[in-house]
N, C-alpha and C positions, 0 to 999 in steps of 0.2 A: 773742795777746790772751786772756783769758776772756771767752768768750761764752755759756758753757754755761748760764747762768742765764736768757739770754734765751729759749731753747728752751720754758721754762716758760710764758712769754707767749705763744706762737705760737697755743694754742687760743684764748685771748681775742683776739688780733687777727684771727683768722678770723672769731670769732663778733660781731665788734663791728658789722659791716656787715649782719648779719641783720635780717631783717623782724621790726619789732616784733609781739609776739602777747601776748594779756592775757585773763585770765578773772576781771576784777574785777567779781563779781556781788553783792558785799557791799555793805549799804547800811546799817549799824548806826549810821553816824554818828560812830563811835567810831574814834578815832586808833589805829594799830597799836601795841603795845607789846612784841610779841615778833616782831622781824623776823629772818628768816634771808635772807642776802646772798649770792649766786654772782656775784661779779664784784668785783674790787678797787678799779675806780674809785668803785662806787656805796657802797661800804664806806665808803672815804675822804671822799665827800661827806657822809654821815650824820654822820661823826665832826667833820668841819669845821663842820657845823651845830649842833654840840654834841648830837646825838641818839645818840651811841654807847650811853646806857644803855638803849636800846630794842633794840640788837642781840644777839640770843643765839646766832649762827651764823654763821661767815664762810668763804670759799674758803680752801683751803690756800693761797693766794698773796697772801692778804690783808698789805698792808705796814704798815699802821695801827699805830702803836706803843701806842696805846691799847687795840688788840684783842688784845694778846700772849695773854692767858687766856681768850680766848672760843674757843668751840667750833669746832673746824674740821670741815667737810662735805664734803671733798673739791674737786677741781677742775670747770671748765665740761665737761671731757670724761668725767669719772669722779666725778659726785656720788652721795654716800651718801643713799639715800633713808630708809635705817632711821634714820641720824643724826638727819636732818631733822625726822622726824616725833617722835621722842623729845624733840626741843625745844619740841614743842608751839606751833608758831608761829602767829601770826595775820596774818602777810603774809610773803610769799616773792617775792624780787627778783632778777633774773638779768640778764646781760648776753648778748643774743643769743638765739635758740631753742635750748632745751634740753628736748627731747620728752619725756624721762623725767620731769623735774621738774613740766612742763607736764601731763602725765598724772595724775602724783600729785594735784596740786592740783585738776585736774578731777574725779577720783575721790574726793577728801577733801573737797571744796567749801572749799580752802584759797584765801583772796585770792591772787591772783598778778600781778605785771609784768614784762614782759621790755622792758629798754631796748635801743637800737640806737645807741650813743654812741660816734662817731668824729670828729666835729667839734666845735668850738668853740659852734655854735649848738645842737646836739644836747646838750651837756653843758649849756649854760643851760637848755634846755627840761627836761632832767632834774632838775636842781636846783630849778626852780620846780615840777615835779610832786611832788617829794618835799615841797616846801614847803606846798602845799596839802594833799597828802594826810595829812599828820602835824599840819596845824595850825601850822606855824612858817614861815609867809611871810616873817615879818620877817627871821628869820635866813636863809632861802633868796635873799631879794633882798639882803642884805648880802654874801652870799658872791658872788652874781653881779656885785654892785659891784665887789667888791674885784678880781675877774680882770678886768673891763673897763677898771677905772681902771690897773690894773697894766701890761696889754697896751699901752692908749693912750700910757704915759708912754715907751715905747721909741720912739715916732716922731722921726724925723730926728737920732737920735743915732749913726747910723754914715755913714760916708762912702760913697756909691755903692750898688750891691747886687750885692756878689760871688756868684757862682754857686756852689752848695754842694751836695754829694753825701751824702745822709742813709744811712750805713750800719748797717742794723740787725744784721747778721751776716755774718759771712764765716769761712773756715777760719782757724784759729789763726795757722798760720805762712806762708801765703800768701793773695795778694788773687784769692782763685778762691770759686766758691760764694757770691756776694754776694747779699744780700738787701737791698734799699734801699725807702726810702720815696719814694713817688710824690706826685704834686701834688693828691691826695685826703687829707681826714684832718687831724687837729689837728697833726701834727708839721709838715706844711707849713706850716700857718696861724701856728704858733710862729714858725717860721723867719721867715716875711714880717715877721711883728710885730717880731722882734728886726732886721731890717734885712737880711737875705739873700734870695736867691733861689734855688729848688730848681732844680737844674740838669737835671732830669726833668721840666720843663714840658711838659703837652701828653701825658703818660703816661696821665692819666685813670685812675690806678691808685691803690690805697692803699699796699700792699707787695707786690713782685713779684721775681723772679730777675733781675738785670742780667748780660748777656752782655756778653763782651769787645768786641765790636764798637760796642754801644752807648755802652759806657763810654768808648771812646776817641773816639767822637764828641762825646761829652756835654763832654768836657774840663772839668771843675770847676775853679773856682778854689781850693776848699778841700774838706777832706774831713772831715765829722763821723762818728765811730765810736761807737756807742751801747753802753755797758757797765755793765748793771744789778747786778752783783756785786762791783766795783773799790771799793775806799777812796780818799779824796781823796790818800792819801800814795802811793798807786800811780800817780797820774797822769802824772808825768814820765816813769817808765819805759815805761808805756804807750805814750806818745806817741812815744819814742824807739823802741821795737820797731815800732809801725806805721809810722812813716817808712822804717825801713830795709825792710820788705816791701814798701811801695808803689815805693821807689827801685829796688828789684830786679826788680819785675813791671811796673811801669808807670813808667818812668821820663820818659816825654814828657808826661805829664799836668802842667798848669800847677800844682796843688796840691802835687805831687810836686818840682816845680823849685824852687818857693817855700819849701818845707817846711813848707805850712801844713796840717798833717794832725794833726787833736786829738781826744782822747777826752772824750766826755761820760759823766759820771759820776751816778749815783742810781738806787735801786731803782725809782723811780716814773717813769723816764723815759718808758715804754712804756703808762704808764696815763692816760687822760682824766680826770683828777681836779684836785684843788685844786692840787696841786704842778705843774701846767703851768706857772705863773708862774715858779716857779723854773727850769724847763728853759729857758724862754725867754730868762731873765735868763743863764744859761749859755751859750746860743747866742750872745747879743749880747755878752759878754765876749769869747768865743773870734773872733767876727767882727773884732774891734778888735785882735787880736794880729797884729803885722806880723813 
């Protein structure tokens, strides 16, 4: 299984639980027109609200198709301060604390805001903040409503609540060094909305390394493996390879015995942005595969 691209998102996963910091001392009353965004989810939100024309710089890992020609300014762990300054921004947005950028903004008196977005409520709050800050509350409200209505539509569409292991990463050729999604964060919430139950309830963690003993004790009914670099036409082959690996390494798991091990595909799977609804839809479809 090709998990390499997932590693690009780990800095984002590590930062989304960070404490929000802000140096918003501007009070001109004018909405920003030149926004630099370090955080793929925030970029996606802005474009979904029809505000992509204000974005002049994005993270190297931005996945928005409309931002293909927008200046890249590095990642959360390695932002280019020179490129940021050269873009002459009037607002800088980040996900989590990025001390270098925060200090740059303080020294240059640049408006700055850091989000800590890893739950559906935090995503809702981020979209609302952007709407207020940019004077587009109607667009923000519409985006929030679309998400809420979409997730609500899943209710009672699946039979029972099968337990699911959400595998963010594992070794390609064996079921080892497994990173799983716990019961904190938007992935757990999307699974619940889709009709599943996280097998790691009680973990009180967002993402963590899963050891063999806990895996065997959890005994998931299904296993979802995340792949952000695969194509839809790769799905059948990935599912076959994954099942073979799990059957060899953990043949006693209910998911292995039933053959209910599936690949989730999409470059935005790990991003708490507008495409979360598509991720939940994919989860629900796979929950119903017998």
